[in-house]
MARTIVO-754248 format. One record per residue (C-alpha): x, y, z; residue number from 1. Coordinates in steps of 0.25 Angstrom, whole numbers. Layout:
BEGIN
@x=X; y=Y; z=Z; k=NUM
...
END
This chain:
BEGIN
@x=112; y=-32; z=14; k=1
@x=120; y=-29; z=3; k=2
@x=113; y=-24; z=-10; k=3
@x=124; y=-30; z=-19; k=4
@x=123; y=-44; z=-13; k=5
@x=109; y=-45; z=-8; k=6
@x=101; y=-41; z=-20; k=7
@x=89; y=-50; z=-18; k=8
@x=87; y=-43; z=-4; k=9
@x=87; y=-29; z=-10; k=10
@x=78; y=-33; z=-21; k=11
@x=68; y=-40; z=-12; k=12
@x=69; y=-28; z=-2; k=13
@x=66; y=-18; z=-13; k=14
@x=54; y=-26; z=-17; k=15
@x=49; y=-27; z=-3; k=16
@x=50; y=-12; z=-1; k=17
@x=43; y=-9; z=-14; k=18
@x=31; y=-18; z=-10; k=19
@x=31; y=-11; z=4; k=20
@x=30; y=3; z=-3; k=21
@x=19; y=-2; z=-12; k=22
@x=11; y=-8; z=0; k=23
@x=13; y=5; z=8; k=24
@x=8; y=13; z=-4; k=25
@x=-4; y=4; z=-6; k=26
@x=-8; y=5; z=9; k=27
@x=-7; y=21; z=8; k=28
@x=-16; y=21; z=-4; k=29
@x=-26; y=11; z=3; k=30
@x=-26; y=20; z=16; k=31
@x=-30; y=32; z=7; k=32
@x=-41; y=24; z=0; k=33
@x=-47; y=20; z=14; k=34
@x=-47; y=34; z=18; k=35
@x=-55; y=38; z=5; k=36
@x=-65; y=27; z=6; k=37
@x=-70; y=28; z=20; k=38
@x=-85; y=28; z=21; k=39
@x=-90; y=41; z=27; k=40
@x=-103; y=35; z=33; k=41
@x=-108; y=22; z=37; k=42
@x=-118; y=21; z=25; k=43
@x=-107; y=23; z=15; k=44
@x=-100; y=10; z=10; k=45
@x=-85; y=7; z=10; k=46
@x=-85; y=11; z=-5; k=47
@x=-77; y=24; z=-7; k=48
@x=-83; y=26; z=-21; k=49
@x=-98; y=25; z=-22; k=50
@x=-104; y=19; z=-35; k=51
END
């Protein structure tokens, strides 16, 4: 692909790469949150912050 001729391709590629980066970042944060919010015993609920 030629960036001077195929501008639409490179614009769409840049958007897709940005979305992928955001998705990867969100997944990493979700994994961190799941580690923090694990219940320690069977009696505990799935809430990580008790009321």
